[in-house]
Jmol script that loads the backbone (N, CA, C; Angstrom):
load data "model"
ATOM      1  N   MET A   1       0.832  -1.195   0.000  1.00  0.00           N
ATOM      2  CA  MET A   1       0.000   0.000   0.000  1.00  0.00           C
ATOM      3  C   MET A   1       0.871   1.251   0.000  1.00  0.00           C
ATOM      4  N   LYS A   2       1.916   1.272   0.828  1.00  0.00           N
ATOM      5  CA  LYS A   2       2.784   2.419   0.910  1.00  0.00           C
ATOM      6  C   LYS A   2       3.504   2.654  -0.418  1.00  0.00           C
ATOM      7  N   ILE A   3       3.915   1.566  -1.085  1.00  0.00           N
ATOM      8  CA  ILE A   3       4.597   1.686  -2.365  1.00  0.00           C
ATOM      9  C   ILE A   3       3.637   2.236  -3.411  1.00  0.00           C
ATOM     10  N   GLY A   4       2.400   1.765  -3.399  1.00  0.00           N
ATOM     11  CA  GLY A   4       1.401   2.264  -4.341  1.00  0.00           C
ATOM     12  C   GLY A   4       1.163   3.751  -4.162  1.00  0.00           C
ATOM     13  N   LEU A   5       1.092   4.218  -2.920  1.00  0.00           N
ATOM     14  CA  LEU A   5       0.904   5.636  -2.646  1.00  0.00           C
ATOM     15  C   LEU A   5       2.115   6.416  -3.111  1.00  0.00           C
ATOM     16  N   ALA A   6       3.304   5.871  -2.880  1.00  0.00           N
ATOM     17  CA  ALA A   6       4.523   6.561  -3.302  1.00  0.00           C
ATOM     18  C   ALA A   6       4.559   6.697  -4.816  1.00  0.00           C
ATOM     19  N   LEU A   7       4.159   5.645  -5.540  1.00  0.00           N
ATOM     20  CA  LEU A   7       4.132   5.724  -6.997  1.00  0.00           C
ATOM     21  C   LEU A   7       3.095   6.732  -7.471  1.00  0.00           C
ATOM     22  N   ALA A   8       1.936   6.714  -6.841  1.00  0.00           N
ATOM     23  CA  ALA A   8       0.890   7.664  -7.216  1.00  0.00           C
ATOM     24  C   ALA A   8       1.370   9.087  -6.985  1.00  0.00           C
ATOM     25  N   LEU A   9       2.076   9.322  -5.890  1.00  0.00           N
ATOM     26  CA  LEU A   9       2.579  10.653  -5.592  1.00  0.00           C
ATOM     27  C   LEU A   9       3.646  11.078  -6.580  1.00  0.00           C
ATOM     28  N   ALA A  10       4.488  10.141  -6.990  1.00  0.00           N
ATOM     29  CA  ALA A  10       5.562  10.469  -7.927  1.00  0.00           C
ATOM     30  C   ALA A  10       5.003  11.031  -9.219  1.00  0.00           C
ATOM     31  N   PHE A  11       3.840  10.544  -9.627  1.00  0.00           N
ATOM     32  CA  PHE A  11       3.245  11.019 -10.859  1.00  0.00           C
ATOM     33  C   PHE A  11       2.286  12.174 -10.627  1.00  0.00           C
ATOM     34  N   ALA A  12       1.659  12.238  -9.472  1.00  0.00           N
ATOM     35  CA  ALA A  12       0.619  13.237  -9.236  1.00  0.00           C
ATOM     36  C   ALA A  12       1.137  14.547  -8.668  1.00  0.00           C
ATOM     37  N   LEU A  13       2.172  14.528  -7.843  1.00  0.00           N
ATOM     38  CA  LEU A  13       2.572  15.738  -7.140  1.00  0.00           C
ATOM     39  C   LEU A  13       3.050  16.877  -8.029  1.00  0.00           C
ATOM     40  N   PRO A  14       3.928  16.663  -9.007  1.00  0.00           N
ATOM     41  CA  PRO A  14       4.357  17.819  -9.776  1.00  0.00           C
ATOM     42  C   PRO A  14       3.196  18.551 -10.442  1.00  0.00           C
ATOM     43  N   ALA A  15       2.289  17.844 -11.068  1.00  0.00           N
ATOM     44  CA  ALA A  15       1.155  18.496 -11.712  1.00  0.00           C
ATOM     45  C   ALA A  15       0.184  19.030 -10.672  1.00  0.00           C
ATOM     46  N   ALA A  16      -0.006  18.269  -9.597  1.00  0.00           N
ATOM     47  CA  ALA A  16      -0.984  18.667  -8.598  1.00  0.00           C
ATOM     48  C   ALA A  16      -0.564  19.928  -7.876  1.00  0.00           C
ATOM     49  N   CYS A  17       0.720  20.109  -7.701  1.00  0.00           N
ATOM     50  CA  CYS A  17       1.179  21.278  -6.959  1.00  0.00           C
ATOM     51  C   CYS A  17       1.568  22.412  -7.875  1.00  0.00           C
ATOM     52  N   GLY A  18       1.276  22.275  -9.115  1.00  0.00           N
ATOM     53  CA  GLY A  18       1.396  23.405 -10.000  1.00  0.00           C
ATOM     54  C   GLY A  18       2.771  23.662 -10.572  1.00  0.00           C
ATOM     55  N   GLY A  19       3.653  22.703 -10.628  1.00  0.00           N
ATOM     56  CA  GLY A  19       4.940  22.982 -11.235  1.00  0.00           C
ATOM     57  C   GLY A  19       5.935  21.898 -10.973  1.00  0.00           C
ATOM     58  N   SER A  20       7.194  22.241 -11.122  1.00  0.00           N
ATOM     59  CA  SER A  20       8.249  21.273 -10.915  1.00  0.00           C
ATOM     60  C   SER A  20       8.939  21.538  -9.592  1.00  0.00           C
ATOM     61  N   VAL A  21       9.468  20.501  -9.009  1.00  0.00           N
ATOM     62  CA  VAL A  21      10.108  20.623  -7.714  1.00  0.00           C
ATOM     63  C   VAL A  21      11.513  21.160  -7.910  1.00  0.00           C
ATOM     64  N   SER A  22      11.900  22.127  -7.112  1.00  0.00           N
ATOM     65  CA  SER A  22      13.236  22.688  -7.158  1.00  0.00           C
ATOM     66  C   SER A  22      13.755  22.830  -5.741  1.00  0.00           C
ATOM     67  N   GLN A  23      14.967  23.333  -5.594  1.00  0.00           N
ATOM     68  CA  GLN A  23      15.572  23.491  -4.268  1.00  0.00           C
ATOM     69  C   GLN A  23      14.662  24.279  -3.332  1.00  0.00           C
ATOM     70  N   GLY A  24      14.026  25.324  -3.848  1.00  0.00           N
ATOM     71  CA  GLY A  24      13.205  26.178  -3.007  1.00  0.00           C
ATOM     72  C   GLY A  24      11.775  25.705  -2.875  1.00  0.00           C
ATOM     73  N   GLY A  25      11.407  24.601  -3.448  1.00  0.00           N
ATOM     74  CA  GLY A  25      10.037  24.114  -3.352  1.00  0.00           C
ATOM     75  C   GLY A  25       9.417  24.044  -4.732  1.00  0.00           C
ATOM     76  N   THR A  26       8.117  24.091  -4.779  1.00  0.00           N
ATOM     77  CA  THR A  26       7.410  23.990  -6.046  1.00  0.00           C
ATOM     78  C   THR A  26       7.402  25.342  -6.712  1.00  0.00           C
ATOM     79  N   SER A  27       7.792  25.387  -7.967  1.00  0.00           N
ATOM     80  CA  SER A  27       7.728  26.653  -8.684  1.00  0.00           C
ATOM     81  C   SER A  27       6.571  26.587  -9.655  1.00  0.00           C
ATOM     82  N   ALA A  28       5.680  27.534  -9.538  1.00  0.00           N
ATOM     83  CA  ALA A  28       4.528  27.579 -10.420  1.00  0.00           C
ATOM     84  C   ALA A  28       4.634  28.831 -11.261  1.00  0.00           C
ATOM     85  N   GLY A  29       5.270  28.711 -12.375  1.00  0.00           N
ATOM     86  CA  GLY A  29       5.451  29.871 -13.240  1.00  0.00           C
ATOM     87  C   GLY A  29       4.140  30.299 -13.849  1.00  0.00           C
ATOM     88  N   ALA A  30       4.021  31.578 -14.119  1.00  0.00           N
ATOM     89  CA  ALA A  30       2.812  32.067 -14.754  1.00  0.00           C
ATOM     90  C   ALA A  30       2.672  31.384 -16.098  1.00  0.00           C
ATOM     91  N   GLY A  31       1.564  30.781 -16.326  1.00  0.00           N
ATOM     92  CA  GLY A  31       1.341  30.049 -17.555  1.00  0.00           C
ATOM     93  C   GLY A  31       1.647  28.586 -17.375  1.00  0.00           C
ATOM     94  N   GLY A  32       2.667  28.268 -16.626  1.00  0.00           N
ATOM     95  CA  GLY A  32       3.006  26.886 -16.329  1.00  0.00           C
ATOM     96  C   GLY A  32       3.158  26.034 -17.563  1.00  0.00           C
ATOM     97  N   ALA A  33       3.479  24.794 -17.359  1.00  0.00           N
ATOM     98  CA  ALA A  33       3.654  23.871 -18.479  1.00  0.00           C
ATOM     99  C   ALA A  33       2.293  23.427 -18.979  1.00  0.00           C
ATOM    100  N   GLY A  34       1.932  23.904 -20.129  1.00  0.00           N
ATOM    101  CA  GLY A  34       0.682  23.483 -20.732  1.00  0.00           C
ATOM    102  C   GLY A  34      -0.544  24.066 -20.080  1.00  0.00           C
ATOM    103  N   GLY A  35      -0.370  25.010 -19.154  1.00  0.00           N
ATOM    104  CA  GLY A  35      -1.528  25.558 -18.469  1.00  0.00           C
ATOM    105  C   GLY A  35      -1.651  27.043 -18.714  1.00  0.00           C
ATOM    106  N   GLY A  36      -2.747  27.588 -18.336  1.00  0.00           N
ATOM    107  CA  GLY A  36      -2.995  28.992 -18.545  1.00  0.00           C
ATOM    108  C   GLY A  36      -2.739  29.814 -17.319  1.00  0.00           C
ATOM    109  N   GLY A  37      -1.908  29.382 -16.404  1.00  0.00           N
ATOM    110  CA  GLY A  37      -1.581  30.147 -15.203  1.00  0.00           C
ATOM    111  C   GLY A  37      -2.803  30.796 -14.590  1.00  0.00           C
ATOM    112  N   GLY A  38      -3.000  30.610 -13.326  1.00  0.00           N
ATOM    113  CA  GLY A  38      -4.200  31.117 -12.692  1.00  0.00           C
ATOM    114  C   GLY A  38      -4.012  32.487 -12.108  1.00  0.00           C
ATOM    115  N   GLY A  39      -5.105  33.104 -11.760  1.00  0.00           N
ATOM    116  CA  GLY A  39      -5.083  34.324 -10.983  1.00  0.00           C
ATOM    117  C   GLY A  39      -5.648  33.978  -9.632  1.00  0.00           C
ATOM    118  N   GLY A  40      -5.529  34.838  -8.648  1.00  0.00           N
ATOM    119  CA  GLY A  40      -6.052  34.552  -7.330  1.00  0.00           C
ATOM    120  C   GLY A  40      -7.460  34.003  -7.393  1.00  0.00           C
ATOM    121  N   GLY A  41      -7.696  32.866  -6.809  1.00  0.00           N
ATOM    122  CA  GLY A  41      -9.001  32.239  -6.791  1.00  0.00           C
ATOM    123  C   GLY A  41      -9.275  31.333  -7.974  1.00  0.00           C
ATOM    124  N   ALA A  42      -8.323  31.250  -8.913  1.00  0.00           N
ATOM    125  CA  ALA A  42      -8.503  30.374 -10.072  1.00  0.00           C
ATOM    126  C   ALA A  42      -8.410  28.912  -9.636  1.00  0.00           C
ATOM    127  N   VAL A  43      -9.031  28.030 -10.376  1.00  0.00           N
ATOM    128  CA  VAL A  43      -8.968  26.597 -10.093  1.00  0.00           C
ATOM    129  C   VAL A  43      -7.613  26.076 -10.554  1.00  0.00           C
ATOM    130  N   CYS A  44      -7.006  25.192  -9.752  1.00  0.00           N
ATOM    131  CA  CYS A  44      -5.711  24.613 -10.091  1.00  0.00           C
ATOM    132  C   CYS A  44      -5.738  23.119  -9.808  1.00  0.00           C
ATOM    133  N   GLY A  45      -4.726  22.421 -10.325  1.00  0.00           N
ATOM    134  CA  GLY A  45      -4.628  20.978 -10.130  1.00  0.00           C
ATOM    135  C   GLY A  45      -5.625  20.236 -10.992  1.00  0.00           C
ATOM    136  N   GLY A  46      -6.142  19.141 -10.490  1.00  0.00           N
ATOM    137  CA  GLY A  46      -7.126  18.361 -11.227  1.00  0.00           C
ATOM    138  C   GLY A  46      -6.530  17.606 -12.402  1.00  0.00           C
ATOM    139  N   LEU A  47      -7.370  17.038 -13.214  1.00  0.00           N
ATOM    140  CA  LEU A  47      -6.937  16.234 -14.357  1.00  0.00           C
ATOM    141  C   LEU A  47      -6.095  17.022 -15.352  1.00  0.00           C
ATOM    142  N   MET A  48      -6.384  18.284 -15.520  1.00  0.00           N
ATOM    143  CA  MET A  48      -5.665  19.094 -16.490  1.00  0.00           C
ATOM    144  C   MET A  48      -4.358  19.656 -15.931  1.00  0.00           C
ATOM    145  N   GLY A  49      -4.128  19.543 -14.640  1.00  0.00           N
ATOM    146  CA  GLY A  49      -2.890  20.045 -14.042  1.00  0.00           C
ATOM    147  C   GLY A  49      -2.754  21.548 -14.120  1.00  0.00           C
ATOM    148  N   ALA A  50      -3.873  22.264 -14.005  1.00  0.00           N
ATOM    149  CA  ALA A  50      -3.844  23.722 -14.084  1.00  0.00           C
ATOM    150  C   ALA A  50      -2.923  24.286 -13.009  1.00  0.00           C
ATOM    151  N   THR A  51      -2.143  25.290 -13.384  1.00  0.00           N
ATOM    152  CA  THR A  51      -1.159  25.866 -12.479  1.00  0.00           C
ATOM    153  C   THR A  51      -1.570  27.254 -12.014  1.00  0.00           C
ATOM    154  N   CYS A  52      -0.858  27.743 -11.023  1.00  0.00           N
ATOM    155  CA  CYS A  52      -1.089  29.074 -10.478  1.00  0.00           C
ATOM    156  C   CYS A  52       0.039  30.002 -10.914  1.00  0.00           C
ATOM    157  N   ALA A  53      -0.146  31.283 -10.696  1.00  0.00           N
ATOM    158  CA  ALA A  53       0.881  32.282 -10.993  1.00  0.00           C
ATOM    159  C   ALA A  53       2.079  32.070 -10.067  1.00  0.00           C
ATOM    160  N   ALA A  54       3.202  32.668 -10.412  1.00  0.00           N
ATOM    161  CA  ALA A  54       4.446  32.485  -9.664  1.00  0.00           C
ATOM    162  C   ALA A  54       4.345  32.945  -8.211  1.00  0.00           C
ATOM    163  N   ASP A  55       3.457  33.886  -7.910  1.00  0.00           N
ATOM    164  CA  ASP A  55       3.345  34.392  -6.539  1.00  0.00           C
ATOM    165  C   ASP A  55       2.193  33.733  -5.776  1.00  0.00           C
ATOM    166  N   GLU A  56       1.740  32.562  -6.256  1.00  0.00           N
ATOM    167  CA  GLU A  56       0.627  31.838  -5.646  1.00  0.00           C
ATOM    168  C   GLU A  56       1.010  30.377  -5.406  1.00  0.00           C
ATOM    169  N   PHE A  57       0.166  29.683  -4.656  1.00  0.00           N
ATOM    170  CA  PHE A  57       0.281  28.233  -4.508  1.00  0.00           C
ATOM    171  C   PHE A  57      -1.114  27.649  -4.640  1.00  0.00           C
ATOM    172  N   CYS A  58      -1.190  26.362  -4.960  1.00  0.00           N
ATOM    173  CA  CYS A  58      -2.470  25.696  -5.119  1.00  0.00           C
ATOM    174  C   CYS A  58      -2.896  25.158  -3.749  1.00  0.00           C
ATOM    175  N   ASP A  59      -3.967  25.701  -3.215  1.00  0.00           N
ATOM    176  CA  ASP A  59      -4.481  25.319  -1.898  1.00  0.00           C
ATOM    177  C   ASP A  59      -5.594  24.296  -2.093  1.00  0.00           C
ATOM    178  N   TYR A  60      -5.312  23.049  -1.684  1.00  0.00           N
ATOM    179  CA  TYR A  60      -6.293  21.973  -1.812  1.00  0.00           C
ATOM    180  C   TYR A  60      -7.124  21.899  -0.533  1.00  0.00           C
ATOM    181  N   PRO A  61      -8.455  21.878  -0.647  1.00  0.00           N
ATOM    182  CA  PRO A  61      -9.310  21.899   0.542  1.00  0.00           C
ATOM    183  C   PRO A  61      -9.106  20.694   1.462  1.00  0.00           C
ATOM    184  N   ASN A  62      -8.699  19.558   0.915  1.00  0.00           N
ATOM    185  CA  ASN A  62      -8.503  18.360   1.737  1.00  0.00           C
ATOM    186  C   ASN A  62      -7.040  18.125   2.086  1.00  0.00           C
ATOM    187  N   ASN A  63      -6.161  19.080   1.738  1.00  0.00           N
ATOM    188  CA  ASN A  63      -4.717  18.930   1.965  1.00  0.00           C
ATOM    189  C   ASN A  63      -4.211  17.582   1.446  1.00  0.00           C
ATOM    190  N   ASP A  64      -4.637  17.236   0.222  1.00  0.00           N
ATOM    191  CA  ASP A  64      -4.215  15.958  -0.361  1.00  0.00           C
ATOM    192  C   ASP A  64      -3.343  16.151  -1.595  1.00  0.00           C
ATOM    193  N   CYS A  65      -2.969  17.399  -1.889  1.00  0.00           N
ATOM    194  CA  CYS A  65      -2.110  17.731  -3.029  1.00  0.00           C
ATOM    195  C   CYS A  65      -2.695  17.280  -4.353  1.00  0.00           C
ATOM    196  N   GLY A  66      -3.977  17.019  -4.385  1.00  0.00           N
ATOM    197  CA  GLY A  66      -4.635  16.661  -5.637  1.00  0.00           C
ATOM    198  C   GLY A  66      -4.380  15.245  -6.114  1.00  0.00           C
ATOM    199  N   ILE A  67      -3.948  14.345  -5.229  1.00  0.00           N
ATOM    200  CA  ILE A  67      -3.608  12.991  -5.671  1.00  0.00           C
ATOM    201  C   ILE A  67      -4.821  12.219  -6.185  1.00  0.00           C
ATOM    202  N   ALA A  68      -6.003  12.642  -5.823  1.00  0.00           N
ATOM    203  CA  ALA A  68      -7.212  11.970  -6.309  1.00  0.00           C
ATOM    204  C   ALA A  68      -7.865  12.821  -7.394  1.00  0.00           C
ATOM    205  N   ASP A  69      -7.035  13.541  -8.180  1.00  0.00           N
ATOM    206  CA  ASP A  69      -7.509  14.439  -9.232  1.00  0.00           C
ATOM    207  C   ASP A  69      -8.406  15.537  -8.685  1.00  0.00           C
ATOM    208  N   ASP A  70      -8.238  15.848  -7.393  1.00  0.00           N
ATOM    209  CA  ASP A  70      -8.974  16.952  -6.794  1.00  0.00           C
ATOM    210  C   ASP A  70      -8.444  18.267  -7.343  1.00  0.00           C
ATOM    211  N   THR A  71      -9.261  19.284  -7.286  1.00  0.00           N
ATOM    212  CA  THR A  71      -8.819  20.610  -7.665  1.00  0.00           C
ATOM    213  C   THR A  71      -8.669  21.465  -6.426  1.00  0.00           C
ATOM    214  N   GLY A  72      -7.865  22.482  -6.551  1.00  0.00           N
ATOM    215  CA  GLY A  72      -7.668  23.443  -5.480  1.00  0.00           C
ATOM    216  C   GLY A  72      -7.951  24.833  -6.014  1.00  0.00           C
ATOM    217  N   VAL A  73      -7.570  25.818  -5.225  1.00  0.00           N
ATOM    218  CA  VAL A  73      -7.769  27.207  -5.590  1.00  0.00           C
ATOM    219  C   VAL A  73      -6.435  27.933  -5.457  1.00  0.00           C
ATOM    220  N   CYS A  74      -6.092  28.756  -6.440  1.00  0.00           N
ATOM    221  CA  CYS A  74      -4.861  29.544  -6.369  1.00  0.00           C
ATOM    222  C   CYS A  74      -5.001  30.606  -5.285  1.00  0.00           C
ATOM    223  N   VAL A  75      -4.013  30.640  -4.394  1.00  0.00           N
ATOM    224  CA  VAL A  75      -4.001  31.581  -3.282  1.00  0.00           C
ATOM    225  C   VAL A  75      -2.642  32.275  -3.282  1.00  0.00           C
ATOM    226  N   LYS A  76      -2.625  33.561  -2.995  1.00  0.00           N
ATOM    227  CA  LYS A  76      -1.368  34.306  -2.913  1.00  0.00           C
ATOM    228  C   LYS A  76      -0.480  33.701  -1.828  1.00  0.00           C
ATOM    229  N   ARG A  77       0.819  33.602  -2.125  1.00  0.00           N
ATOM    230  CA  ARG A  77       1.775  33.127  -1.130  1.00  0.00           C
ATOM    231  C   ARG A  77       1.877  34.173  -0.024  1.00  0.00           C
ATOM    232  N   PRO A  78       2.100  33.726   1.212  1.00  0.00           N
ATOM    233  CA  PRO A  78       2.243  34.695   2.305  1.00  0.00           C
ATOM    234  C   PRO A  78       3.497  35.535   2.087  1.00  0.00           C
ATOM    235  N   LEU A  79       3.493  36.742   2.615  1.00  0.00           N
ATOM    236  CA  LEU A  79       4.648  37.625   2.495  1.00  0.00           C
ATOM    237  C   LEU A  79       5.564  37.529   3.706  1.00  0.00           C
ATOM    238  N   ASP A  80       5.010  37.095   4.831  1.00  0.00           N
ATOM    239  CA  ASP A  80       5.784  37.049   6.066  1.00  0.00           C
ATOM    240  C   ASP A  80       5.366  35.829   6.883  1.00  0.00           C
ATOM    241  N   CYS A  81       6.351  35.076   7.334  1.00  0.00           N
ATOM    242  CA  CYS A  81       6.070  33.900   8.160  1.00  0.00           C
ATOM    243  C   CYS A  81       6.747  34.016   9.519  1.00  0.00           C
ATOM    244  N   SER A  82       6.896  35.228  10.007  1.00  0.00           N
ATOM    245  CA  SER A  82       7.496  35.385  11.335  1.00  0.00           C
ATOM    246  C   SER A  82       6.458  34.987  12.377  1.00  0.00           C
ATOM    247  N   GLY A  83       6.933  34.667  13.524  1.00  0.00           N
ATOM    248  CA  GLY A  83       6.034  34.253  14.592  1.00  0.00           C
ATOM    249  C   GLY A  83       6.411  32.876  15.089  1.00  0.00           C
ATOM    250  N   PRO A  84       5.546  32.275  15.883  1.00  0.00           N
ATOM    251  CA  PRO A  84       5.867  30.964  16.451  1.00  0.00           C
ATOM    252  C   PRO A  84       6.022  29.905  15.355  1.00  0.00           C
ATOM    253  N   MET A  85       6.908  28.981  15.598  1.00  0.00           N
ATOM    254  CA  MET A  85       7.158  27.881  14.662  1.00  0.00           C
ATOM    255  C   MET A  85       6.584  26.600  15.254  1.00  0.00           C
ATOM    256  N   PRO A  86       5.321  26.297  14.953  1.00  0.00           N
ATOM    257  CA  PRO A  86       4.740  25.060  15.486  1.00  0.00           C
ATOM    258  C   PRO A  86       5.370  23.831  14.836  1.00  0.00           C
ATOM    259  N   MET A  87       4.754  22.724  14.978  1.00  0.00           N
ATOM    260  CA  MET A  87       5.257  21.452  14.472  1.00  0.00           C
ATOM    261  C   MET A  87       5.590  21.517  12.983  1.00  0.00           C
ATOM    262  N   PRO A  88       6.665  20.863  12.564  1.00  0.00           N
ATOM    263  CA  PRO A  88       6.974  20.778  11.138  1.00  0.00           C
ATOM    264  C   PRO A  88       5.856  20.042  10.397  1.00  0.00           C
ATOM    265  N   VAL A  89       5.722  20.344   9.106  1.00  0.00           N
ATOM    266  CA  VAL A  89       4.687  19.734   8.282  1.00  0.00           C
ATOM    267  C   VAL A  89       5.299  19.161   7.013  1.00  0.00           C
ATOM    268  N   CYS A  90       4.627  18.184   6.453  1.00  0.00           N
ATOM    269  CA  CYS A  90       5.010  17.628   5.161  1.00  0.00           C
ATOM    270  C   CYS A  90       4.303  18.463   4.096  1.00  0.00           C
ATOM    271  N   ALA A  91       5.064  18.906   3.086  1.00  0.00           N
ATOM    272  CA  ALA A  91       4.506  19.737   2.027  1.00  0.00           C
ATOM    273  C   ALA A  91       4.295  18.919   0.759  1.00  0.00           C
ATOM    274  N   CYS A  92       3.534  19.467  -0.172  1.00  0.00           N
ATOM    275  CA  CYS A  92       3.253  18.783  -1.440  1.00  0.00           C
ATOM    276  C   CYS A  92       4.509  18.505  -2.250  1.00  0.00           C
ATOM    277  N   ASP A  93       5.578  19.258  -2.017  1.00  0.00           N
ATOM    278  CA  ASP A  93       6.818  19.033  -2.759  1.00  0.00           C
ATOM    279  C   ASP A  93       7.633  17.882  -2.183  1.00  0.00           C
ATOM    280  N   GLY A  94       7.087  17.193  -1.147  1.00  0.00           N
ATOM    281  CA  GLY A  94       7.761  16.047  -0.551  1.00  0.00           C
ATOM    282  C   GLY A  94       8.828  16.430   0.455  1.00  0.00           C
ATOM    283  N   LYS A  95       8.898  17.697   0.796  1.00  0.00           N
ATOM    284  CA  LYS A  95       9.885  18.180   1.753  1.00  0.00           C
ATOM    285  C   LYS A  95       9.205  18.598   3.041  1.00  0.00           C
ATOM    286  N   ILE A  96       9.966  18.592   4.123  1.00  0.00           N
ATOM    287  CA  ILE A  96       9.447  19.036   5.412  1.00  0.00           C
ATOM    288  C   ILE A  96       9.658  20.536   5.530  1.00  0.00           C
ATOM    289  N   ALA A  97       8.608  21.249   5.923  1.00  0.00           N
ATOM    290  CA  ALA A  97       8.686  22.682   6.182  1.00  0.00           C
ATOM    291  C   ALA A  97       8.494  22.892   7.681  1.00  0.00           C
ATOM    292  N   GLN A  98       9.072  23.939   8.205  1.00  0.00           N
ATOM    293  CA  GLN A  98       8.970  24.209   9.646  1.00  0.00           C
ATOM    294  C   GLN A  98       7.550  24.517  10.087  1.00  0.00           C
ATOM    295  N   ASN A  99       6.718  25.006   9.184  1.00  0.00           N
ATOM    296  CA  ASN A  99       5.303  25.234   9.493  1.00  0.00           C
ATOM    297  C   ASN A  99       4.533  25.416   8.193  1.00  0.00           C
ATOM    298  N   GLU A 100       3.226  25.497   8.288  1.00  0.00           N
ATOM    299  CA  GLU A 100       2.378  25.604   7.100  1.00  0.00           C
ATOM    300  C   GLU A 100       2.675  26.882   6.323  1.00  0.00           C
ATOM    301  N   CYS A 101       2.910  27.985   7.024  1.00  0.00           N
ATOM    302  CA  CYS A 101       3.185  29.250   6.354  1.00  0.00           C
ATOM    303  C   CYS A 101       4.431  29.143   5.476  1.00  0.00           C
ATOM    304  N   LEU A 102       5.498  28.527   5.994  1.00  0.00           N
ATOM    305  CA  LEU A 102       6.726  28.394   5.215  1.00  0.00           C
ATOM    306  C   LEU A 102       6.542  27.459   4.017  1.00  0.00           C
ATOM    307  N   ALA A 103       5.704  26.433   4.172  1.00  0.00           N
ATOM    308  CA  ALA A 103       5.389  25.564   3.039  1.00  0.00           C
ATOM    309  C   ALA A 103       4.675  26.378   1.963  1.00  0.00           C
ATOM    310  N   ASN A 104       3.700  27.185   2.374  1.00  0.00           N
ATOM    311  CA  ASN A 104       2.958  28.029   1.433  1.00  0.00           C
ATOM    312  C   ASN A 104       3.874  29.066   0.788  1.00  0.00           C
ATOM    313  N   LEU A 105       4.787  29.632   1.549  1.00  0.00           N
ATOM    314  CA  LEU A 105       5.728  30.615   1.031  1.00  0.00           C
ATOM    315  C   LEU A 105       6.603  30.022  -0.068  1.00  0.00           C
ATOM    316  N   SER A 106       6.946  28.736   0.076  1.00  0.00           N
ATOM    317  CA  SER A 106       7.771  28.078  -0.947  1.00  0.00           C
ATOM    318  C   SER A 106       6.945  27.619  -2.147  1.00  0.00           C
ATOM    319  N   GLY A 107       5.615  27.787  -2.064  1.00  0.00           N
ATOM    320  CA  GLY A 107       4.754  27.438  -3.196  1.00  0.00           C
ATOM    321  C   GLY A 107       4.039  26.117  -3.055  1.00  0.00           C
ATOM    322  N   SER A 108       3.998  25.547  -1.857  1.00  0.00           N
ATOM    323  CA  SER A 108       3.356  24.244  -1.653  1.00  0.00           C
ATOM    324  C   SER A 108       2.249  24.322  -0.617  1.00  0.00           C
ATOM    325  N   ASP A 109       1.244  23.490  -0.821  1.00  0.00           N
ATOM    326  CA  ASP A 109       0.237  23.270   0.208  1.00  0.00           C
ATOM    327  C   ASP A 109       0.809  22.210   1.140  1.00  0.00           C
ATOM    328  N   ILE A 110       0.139  21.939   2.241  1.00  0.00           N
ATOM    329  CA  ILE A 110       0.623  20.890   3.150  1.00  0.00           C
ATOM    330  C   ILE A 110      -0.030  19.566   2.801  1.00  0.00           C
ATOM    331  N   PHE A 111       0.630  18.495   3.190  1.00  0.00           N
ATOM    332  CA  PHE A 111       0.176  17.140   2.898  1.00  0.00           C
ATOM    333  C   PHE A 111       0.403  16.275   4.131  1.00  0.00           C
ATOM    334  N   PRO A 112      -0.522  16.331   5.103  1.00  0.00           N
ATOM    335  CA  PRO A 112      -0.326  15.623   6.371  1.00  0.00           C
ATOM    336  C   PRO A 112      -0.061  14.119   6.231  1.00  0.00           C
ATOM    337  N   ASN A 113      -0.574  13.503   5.183  1.00  0.00           N
ATOM    338  CA  ASN A 113      -0.383  12.065   5.011  1.00  0.00           C
ATOM    339  C   ASN A 113       0.699  11.748   3.982  1.00  0.00           C
ATOM    340  N   GLY A 114       1.533  12.723   3.674  1.00  0.00           N
ATOM    341  CA  GLY A 114       2.559  12.536   2.654  1.00  0.00           C
ATOM    342  C   GLY A 114       3.717  11.677   3.118  1.00  0.00           C
ATOM    343  N   ASN A 115       4.591  11.364   2.176  1.00  0.00           N
ATOM    344  CA  ASN A 115       5.760  10.529   2.452  1.00  0.00           C
ATOM    345  C   ASN A 115       7.013  11.373   2.563  1.00  0.00           C
ATOM    346  N   CYS A 116       7.009  12.341   3.440  1.00  0.00           N
ATOM    347  CA  CYS A 116       8.200  13.140   3.678  1.00  0.00           C
ATOM    348  C   CYS A 116       9.183  12.313   4.505  1.00  0.00           C
ATOM    349  N   PRO A 117      10.483  12.606   4.345  1.00  0.00           N
ATOM    350  CA  PRO A 117      11.460  11.888   5.173  1.00  0.00           C
ATOM    351  C   PRO A 117      11.251  12.246   6.645  1.00  0.00           C
ATOM    352  N   ALA A 118      11.605  11.335   7.502  1.00  0.00           N
ATOM    353  CA  ALA A 118      11.451  11.567   8.940  1.00  0.00           C
ATOM    354  C   ALA A 118      12.316  12.760   9.362  1.00  0.00           C
ATOM    355  N   PRO A 119      11.778  13.635  10.220  1.00  0.00           N
ATOM    356  CA  PRO A 119      12.561  14.810  10.655  1.00  0.00           C
ATOM    357  C   PRO A 119      13.735  14.407  11.525  1.00  0.00           C
TER     358      PRO A 119
END
end "model"
wireframe off; spacefill off
backbone 0.3
color backbone group
């Protein structure tokens, strides 16, 4: 089961999170690969892999990174993540972020059931 989920994520995450994984997280360029780049509140992810603008991330209502062909909504990335640093979270890019705000700042939604490496 875990291997099946890992394989599904390998194919679903780049499109679901709106771009390709890089050192800084998911980059969702305006227009994206094969997509029409979204504006704030635009639908993203899903079967068509719609992407968000470079200053946004795809926010999935179920925090599932779109692995079930779910769609999300393009939301502006936060400008400031100062403040308390609660528990680390697994992000859609497969990396651990110190908190949800920092995951969003890097262009990823959170994925509580993801396969991030152990902290």
